[in-house]
N, C-alpha and C positions, 0 to 999 in steps of 0.2 A: 198420651202422657208426654209432656216435654220435661226434660231434666236439665237443670242448670247447676253446675258445680262451682264452688268458690273455695278459695283458701290456699291455692298453690303458691310456690315461691322458691326462693333460694335460702337454704339453711345450712348450718354446719353439722358435721357428724356428731351425734349425741343429742342434738336438739329435738324438739317436739314440734308438731304441726297438727292443725285440725282442719279437715276438709268438711264441707257441708254440701248437700245437694238437695235442692228444692224441686219437687215435682209439681207441675201445673197442668191444667187441662183436666182430663178425666182423673178423678181421684185415684191415687195410688194405693188406696186401702186394699188390703188382701193381696197385694203384690209382694213378691220378694224383691227387696232392694239391696243393692250392694255396690261393690267396686272391683274393677279390673285395672290393670296397668300394662303399659307397653313401652318397650325400649325400641328405638329405631333398628330395624333389621330382625326383630324377633317377634314372636307371636304374642297374643294377649294373655297375660297371666292373671289368674284369679287371685284376688286379695281377700275379700270378705263379703259376706252377705247375711241378711237377717230377714226372717219372716215377718209378716205384718203383725202377728200376735206376739212376736218376741220369743216364742218357745223353741225356735230353731235358729241357730247361728253357726256359721262355719268360717274358718280362716284358712288361707293358704299357708303352707308349711313354712315359708320363708318369713312370714310376718307374725306367726302365732306367738303370743306372749308379749309382743311389743305394740301391736295395733288393737284397737277396740272399736267395734262398730256399734252404733246405737241409732235409734230412730224416734222421731216425734210424729206420730201418726196424725195428730191434730194439725200439724203444720206441713204434713206431706213431705217431711224432710228426713234425710238420713245423714249421719255424721260418721267420720272416720278419725279417731284420735290416734295419732302416730307418735309414738315415743321411741327414744333411743334410735333415732334415724341413722342409717348407714349410707355410704355412697352408692351401694347397690340398690337402694330404694329409689334412686333417680329414675324417673320415668314420667310419662304422661298418664295421669290417673283419670279413668272414666267411671262416671256414675252410671249404674244400670238398674233396670227394673224388668220384671217379667211376670206375666200372668199365664204363662204356658205351663200346663200340667199342674202338679201339686203346689199348694200354697205353703207347704211345710218342708218338703225335701229339697235341699239346696244342691244345685249342681255347679260344677266348676267349668262347664263347657260354655264357651262364649256364645255359641249359636242358640243356646237355650234362653238367652236374654233378648227380648224383642224391643226393648227401649234403651237407647244409649244417649248419654249427654255428650257435650262437645269436647270434653277433656280439659284437664288443668295440669299444668306442668310443675313438677317438683324436682329441684336439683339439690342434692346433698353433697356438699364439698367436704373433702377429707382434711 
């Protein structure tokens, strides 16, 4: 599965932004798909993920209530709607997918995701 993320950029605090990530190659159906982010010098932080069926969704504590993940399985695409952006949301955002283990239970551990996109950068100015 190859993952290609789109939608990064420079925004102001309080703005919104939508990321999308298209999976190609082997179909990503029944994969958990989601997002991590990383700031230089820090580890990768779990942002959100959603199961293929949509009956399991999880958010990182720092984005809960502001970000919404969704997916269109017909298009092999996952989206991240980010509202009320803060300067601390500045990071490189990575699209991820996994078919390791359960297709329902979502983990926040980066090594549990075996497919990673190239990353898209988001900068939120104050």
